[in-house]
C-alpha positions as a Markdown table, in Angstrom:
| # | Residue | x | y | z |
|---|---|---|---|---|
| 1 | Met | -3.8 | -17.5 | -80.0 |
| 2 | Lys | -4.9 | -17.0 | -76.4 |
| 3 | Leu | -7.5 | -14.2 | -76.2 |
| 4 | Glu | -8.9 | -12.3 | -73.3 |
| 5 | Ile | -12.0 | -13.7 | -72.1 |
| 6 | Val | -15.1 | -10.3 | -71.5 |
| 7 | Arg | -16.8 | -10.7 | -68.2 |
| 8 | Tyr | -19.6 | -9.7 | -66.7 |
| 9 | Gly | -20.9 | -6.6 | -67.0 |
| 10 | Asp | -19.6 | -6.2 | -70.4 |
| 11 | Pro | -22.4 | -5.1 | -72.7 |
| 12 | Ile | -21.3 | -8.0 | -75.8 |
| 13 | Leu | -22.5 | -10.9 | -73.2 |
| 14 | Arg | -26.4 | -9.5 | -73.8 |
| 15 | Glu | -26.1 | -9.3 | -77.3 |
| 16 | Lys | -27.4 | -12.3 | -80.1 |
| 17 | Gly | -24.8 | -13.3 | -82.1 |
| 18 | Arg | -24.8 | -12.5 | -85.8 |
| 19 | His | -25.9 | -14.8 | -88.5 |
| 20 | Ile | -22.2 | -16.4 | -90.0 |
| 21 | Ser | -22.9 | -17.2 | -93.3 |
| 22 | Glu | -19.5 | -17.5 | -94.2 |
| 23 | Thr | -16.1 | -19.5 | -93.2 |
| 24 | Asp | -13.0 | -17.3 | -94.1 |
| 25 | Asp | -9.6 | -17.5 | -93.0 |
| 26 | Gln | -10.6 | -14.6 | -89.8 |
| 27 | Ile | -13.7 | -17.0 | -88.3 |
| 28 | Arg | -11.5 | -20.6 | -88.6 |
| 29 | Glu | -8.8 | -18.6 | -87.0 |
| 30 | Leu | -11.3 | -16.7 | -84.5 |
| 31 | Ala | -12.9 | -20.6 | -83.2 |
| 32 | Ala | -9.0 | -21.7 | -83.5 |
| 33 | Asn | -8.3 | -18.8 | -81.3 |
| 34 | Met | -11.5 | -20.4 | -78.7 |
| 35 | Ile | -10.6 | -23.7 | -78.1 |
| 36 | Glu | -7.0 | -22.2 | -77.0 |
| 37 | Thr | -8.5 | -20.0 | -74.6 |
| 38 | Met | -11.3 | -22.2 | -73.8 |
| 39 | Gln | -8.2 | -24.8 | -72.8 |
| 40 | Ala | -6.2 | -22.6 | -70.9 |
| 41 | Ala | -9.1 | -21.4 | -68.3 |
| 42 | Asn | -10.3 | -24.9 | -68.2 |
| 43 | Gly | -13.8 | -24.5 | -69.4 |
| 44 | Val | -15.8 | -26.9 | -71.2 |
| 45 | Gly | -17.0 | -24.3 | -73.5 |
| 46 | Leu | -16.7 | -21.0 | -75.1 |
| 47 | Ala | -19.3 | -18.5 | -77.5 |
| 48 | Ala | -17.7 | -15.9 | -79.1 |
| 49 | Gln | -19.6 | -13.3 | -76.9 |
| 50 | Gln | -17.1 | -14.1 | -74.1 |
| 51 | Val | -14.5 | -12.9 | -76.4 |
| 52 | Gly | -15.8 | -9.9 | -77.5 |
| 53 | Glu | -17.2 | -10.7 | -81.2 |
| 54 | Ala | -21.4 | -11.6 | -81.1 |
| 55 | Leu | -22.0 | -14.1 | -83.7 |
| 56 | Gln | -23.0 | -17.3 | -83.9 |
| 57 | Leu | -19.7 | -19.2 | -82.9 |
| 58 | Thr | -19.4 | -21.6 | -79.9 |
| 59 | Val | -16.6 | -24.1 | -79.4 |
| 60 | Ile | -17.4 | -27.0 | -77.3 |
| 61 | Asp | -14.7 | -29.6 | -75.0 |
| 62 | Val | -16.0 | -32.1 | -72.6 |
| 63 | Ser | -13.3 | -34.7 | -72.3 |
| 64 | Lys | -11.7 | -33.4 | -69.6 |
| 65 | Ala | -15.2 | -34.5 | -67.2 |
| 66 | Glu | -15.1 | -37.8 | -67.3 |
| 67 | Glu | -17.6 | -37.4 | -63.6 |
| 68 | Gln | -20.0 | -36.3 | -65.9 |
| 69 | Pro | -20.3 | -38.8 | -68.5 |
| 70 | Ser | -22.2 | -37.1 | -72.3 |
| 71 | Thr | -24.1 | -39.1 | -74.6 |
| 72 | Met | -24.1 | -38.2 | -78.3 |
| 73 | Lys | -25.4 | -39.0 | -81.6 |
| 74 | Leu | -23.9 | -37.3 | -84.7 |
| 75 | Asn | -26.8 | -37.1 | -87.8 |
| 76 | Gly | -28.3 | -40.0 | -86.0 |
| 77 | Ala | -25.6 | -42.1 | -85.1 |
| 78 | Glu | -24.1 | -43.3 | -81.6 |
| 79 | Val | -21.0 | -41.9 | -81.6 |
| 80 | Glu | -18.3 | -41.4 | -78.6 |
| 81 | Pro | -18.6 | -37.4 | -77.8 |
| 82 | Asn | -14.2 | -38.0 | -76.5 |
| 83 | Asp | -13.9 | -39.0 | -80.7 |
| 84 | Phe | -15.6 | -35.6 | -82.1 |
| 85 | Met | -14.1 | -32.6 | -78.9 |
| 86 | Pro | -13.4 | -30.2 | -79.7 |
| 87 | Leu | -16.8 | -29.2 | -81.4 |
| 88 | Ile | -16.7 | -25.8 | -83.4 |
| 89 | Leu | -20.7 | -25.1 | -84.2 |
| 90 | Leu | -22.0 | -22.5 | -86.1 |
| 91 | Asn | -25.6 | -21.2 | -85.9 |
| 92 | Pro | -26.8 | -23.5 | -83.6 |
| 93 | Glu | -30.5 | -23.9 | -83.1 |
| 94 | Leu | -31.6 | -26.2 | -80.3 |
| 95 | Ser | -34.4 | -27.7 | -79.7 |
| 96 | Leu | -35.0 | -29.1 | -75.6 |
| 97 | Gly | -36.2 | -32.5 | -74.5 |
| 98 | Lys | -39.6 | -32.3 | -72.1 |
| 99 | Glu | -37.3 | -33.4 | -68.7 |
| 100 | Thr | -35.3 | -31.5 | -66.6 |
| 101 | Asn | -32.9 | -31.4 | -63.8 |
| 102 | Phe | -30.5 | -28.7 | -62.0 |
| 103 | Ala | -27.2 | -29.7 | -62.0 |
| 104 | Val | -24.1 | -26.2 | -60.4 |
| 105 | Glu | -22.6 | -24.0 | -63.5 |
| 106 | Gly | -20.1 | -22.0 | -63.4 |
| 107 | Cys | -19.0 | -19.8 | -66.6 |
| 108 | Leu | -15.4 | -18.5 | -67.1 |
| 109 | Ser | -17.5 | -14.6 | -68.1 |
| 110 | Phe | -18.2 | -15.0 | -64.0 |
| 111 | Pro | -14.8 | -15.8 | -61.5 |
| 112 | Glu | -15.5 | -17.6 | -59.0 |
| 113 | Ile | -19.2 | -17.4 | -59.1 |
| 114 | Thr | -21.7 | -20.7 | -59.9 |
| 115 | Gly | -25.0 | -21.6 | -59.2 |
| 116 | Glu | -27.7 | -24.6 | -60.1 |
| 117 | Val | -29.6 | -24.1 | -63.2 |
| 118 | Arg | -32.0 | -26.1 | -64.6 |
| 119 | Arg | -31.6 | -27.5 | -67.9 |
| 120 | Ala | -33.1 | -30.1 | -70.2 |
| 121 | Ile | -31.4 | -33.6 | -69.5 |
| 122 | Ala | -30.9 | -34.4 | -73.7 |
| 123 | Val | -31.1 | -32.0 | -76.4 |
| 124 | Arg | -31.0 | -31.9 | -80.1 |
| 125 | Leu | -28.7 | -29.4 | -81.8 |
| 126 | Lys | -28.8 | -28.1 | -85.7 |
| 127 | Gly | -26.3 | -26.4 | -87.3 |
| 128 | Glu | -23.0 | -26.0 | -89.6 |
| 129 | Thr | -19.4 | -27.5 | -88.2 |
| 130 | Ile | -16.4 | -25.1 | -89.7 |
| 131 | Asp | -16.6 | -26.9 | -92.7 |
| 132 | Arg | -20.3 | -25.2 | -93.5 |
| 133 | Leu | -21.9 | -28.9 | -93.6 |
| 134 | Pro | -25.1 | -29.4 | -92.0 |
| 135 | Ile | -24.2 | -31.1 | -88.4 |
| 136 | Glu | -27.2 | -32.9 | -86.5 |
| 137 | Ile | -26.7 | -33.5 | -82.7 |
| 138 | Glu | -28.1 | -35.3 | -79.9 |
| 139 | Ala | -27.0 | -35.3 | -76.1 |
| 140 | Thr | -26.9 | -36.0 | -72.7 |
| 141 | Gly | -25.5 | -35.8 | -69.7 |
| 142 | Leu | -22.7 | -32.6 | -69.5 |
| 143 | Leu | -23.1 | -32.1 | -73.4 |
| 144 | Ala | -26.3 | -31.2 | -73.2 |
| 145 | Arg | -25.7 | -29.0 | -70.8 |
| 146 | Ala | -22.4 | -27.7 | -72.1 |
| 147 | Leu | -24.7 | -27.3 | -75.3 |
| 148 | Gln | -27.8 | -24.7 | -74.0 |
| 149 | His | -25.2 | -23.0 | -71.7 |
| 150 | Glu | -23.6 | -22.0 | -74.9 |
| 151 | Val | -26.5 | -21.1 | -77.2 |
| 152 | Asp | -27.9 | -18.9 | -75.0 |
| 153 | His | -24.8 | -17.0 | -74.6 |
| 154 | Leu | -25.0 | -16.9 | -78.6 |
| 155 | Asn | -28.7 | -15.2 | -78.1 |
| 156 | Gly | -27.6 | -13.2 | -75.6 |
| 157 | Ile | -28.6 | -15.1 | -72.3 |
| 158 | Leu | -26.3 | -15.9 | -69.0 |
| 159 | Phe | -26.4 | -18.9 | -66.9 |
| 160 | Ile | -27.7 | -16.4 | -63.6 |
| 161 | Asp | -31.1 | -15.5 | -66.1 |
| 162 | Arg | -31.6 | -19.4 | -65.7 |
| 163 | Met | -31.1 | -19.1 | -61.6 |
| 164 | Ser | -33.3 | -19.2 | -59.2 |
| 165 | Ala | -34.3 | -15.8 | -57.6 |
| 166 | Ala | -32.9 | -17.5 | -54.0 |
| 167 | Thr | -29.8 | -18.1 | -56.2 |
| 168 | Lys | -29.3 | -15.1 | -57.6 |
| 169 | Val | -29.9 | -12.9 | -54.2 |
| 170 | Ala | -27.4 | -15.0 | -52.6 |
| 171 | Leu | -24.7 | -14.2 | -55.6 |
| 172 | Arg | -25.9 | -10.3 | -55.7 |
| 173 | Ser | -23.0 | -8.7 | -54.0 |
| 174 | Arg | -20.6 | -11.1 | -55.5 |
| 175 | Leu | -21.7 | -10.3 | -59.0 |
| 176 | Lys | -21.9 | -6.7 | -58.1 |
| 177 | Arg | -18.8 | -6.4 | -57.9 |
| 178 | Ile | -17.6 | -8.6 | -61.0 |
| 179 | Gln | -19.4 | -5.8 | -62.9 |
| 180 | Arg | -17.8 | -2.7 | -61.0 |
| 181 | Glu | -14.7 | -4.5 | -61.7 |
| 182 | Thr | -15.5 | -5.2 | -65.5 |
| 183 | Leu | -16.3 | -1.4 | -65.8 |
| 184 | Ala | -13.7 | 0.3 | -63.8 |
| 185 | Ala | -10.8 | -2.3 | -66.4 |
| 186 | Ala | -13.3 | -0.9 | -69.7 |
| 187 | Lys | -12.7 | 2.6 | -68.2 |
| 188 | Gly | -9.4 | 2.3 | -67.5 |
């Protein structure tokens, strides 16, 4: 079932997600619905906060983004990332490589807003699968960027928080408009 994506201005986007201690039917259904929602919106990632749930749960699928290749090691073994998409990750923790670069990012909770964000080029993620199995991912490319973006969401951090001050100033009026529309819809 396609879910409504929470827009900027909704306080849940600033909430740190609760640790998921068991996977029940409700969590499995939420993850499946998040994948459907992300794919319908042509996104590469979606965090639980973006569908109104403050949980440590995210889904990622970079398989359609051929112009931004990724590399992936899964539990130490080099794999083809597309063979493991979509990813469902519970309780993820990231370690960031030292080397960084800038790239333009967007976010499903910020319609029509994009901006340059500095992120680590390589990351290592430790977390759990939907079946509560430990998982370790080493990634570069778009997958590394998506993992950072989504884990930020799980911790109440938004991509605009990572933009330069000049970029935020340039986007200020558009961000305020989205916030006003979100608040008006909530009251309405």
